[in-house]
Residue, then its C-alpha position, 0 to 999 in steps of 0.5 A: m523511545t521507538a515503538e515496538y510495532a510500526v502498525e498494530l491492529n487490535d480486535l479491529r472490526k468493521s460493519f456495514g449495516k448488519t454485515e460484519i466485514i472485518r471480524g476482530a482482526n489482529l496484526k502486529v508489524r515491526p518497523g522495516e518489515r515487508v508484509a503481504i496481505i493475501g486471502p480469497n476474494g471477499a476476505g476484506k483486504s481492501t476494507l482493511f487497507n481503507l481502515i488503516s489509511g482512514r478512508f473508513g472509520a472502524t466500528s470498534g477496535e484499535i489501529l496504532l501507528h508507531g504506538q499512537r492510535i490513529d483510528g478516528l483520524k482523517p486520511f490526511e492526518i494519518n498521512r502527516r503522521g507517516l503513512a502513505r498508500s497507493f490505490q488500485v485505480s490510477n490517480l495521476f494528474t494525466r496532463l502534468s509531466a512525471f516530474e510535476n506529478l512528483r513535485c505536487a506530492v512533495l510540496w504538500s509533504l514539505g508544508y507548502r500551501y497555495a500561494f500565488w506569489k511563489f514560483l514553483a521553480d524557486l522551491r529548491d527543496a521540493n524540486e530536488r526531492a522530486e528529482e531524487v524520487l524520479a531517479m529512484i523510480k527510474l523515470d528520470k529520462k521521462r522527466d517531462v513526459p505527460a503522465m498520460n503518455l507513459t506506459y502502464a508500467e511507468q504510470r504504476a512506477l510514478e504512483i509508487g513514486i508519489t506514494i513514497a515522495g513525502g517520506a512516509g515510513v509506512i507504505l501501503l500498496d494496493e495490488p501494485t502489479a495488477g495488469m502487468s506482464k510477467s517481465e514487467t512484474q519481475r522488474f517492478i518487484g525489484l523497484i518496490r524493494d529498492v524504493t521501500a528499503g528501510k520502510t515498513l511495507l504492507t501490500v495487498e497482492h493476488d499474484m503469489g509470485v509477487v508475494f513470495g518475491l517481496a514479503d518477509k511475512i504473509a498475513v492471511l485474511v479470511y472472512g475478516e480475520v487474520i488466520a495466519f501471520d508468519v514467514p512465507e514458508a510457514v504460511r505455505g505449509n499451514l493446514r488452516v490456510q490450505e483449507a481456507y484457500l481450497g474451500s474458497v476455490v471449491a465454492e467458486g467452482q460450484a458457483a460457476g457450475h463446475 
């Protein structure tokens, strides 16, 4: 039986010492939905991603993946259950080619372990999957180029490829278009839509153009709570959201002495 929700957060809380960062967050994401998580600086967006992916342990509350609790599991255990994430900071093997980076991601997902008597060139399933993802992210013409020699946008595309290479059904992308030009960003939105088709996508994003171009729904996180979760137009017109953002902008202006 298929679970009603791909990702579910129930009264999720996370404290660091006496400081509570996530304060009873609730969220229910259906399979195949694309959800953008937005909010002012310090809202707890990265912490929320770290909780869902297992980098941080929750103080209390529940995290469910396809109806099964994953809070308390290690990141690799959560990955094995079908969730993968990318990071703001690049984590490529810079001296390996685009193809080799992808093959590394595929090998682990297919269950291969280190074995010195196996030749990588003979692992047909891994090689075919790496080639397939390379074409999906439109880097097939850069197949043998070391990752360090790719453009910034190409490196980000390769990271998306590594994230989806294992076949996870739930993908978390942390600010995927950060540092890109407007034209690169527009192309990248199309790429993300293509490679995550049929998958459940959660993305943290500051660029509202990306949010409205990519998301089916938007979750607004303010001071560790999800204050709104709806389709983009409904969120845009939500008074509580407007007040939360206006308040944060005014506070930042006062802090800067404006």
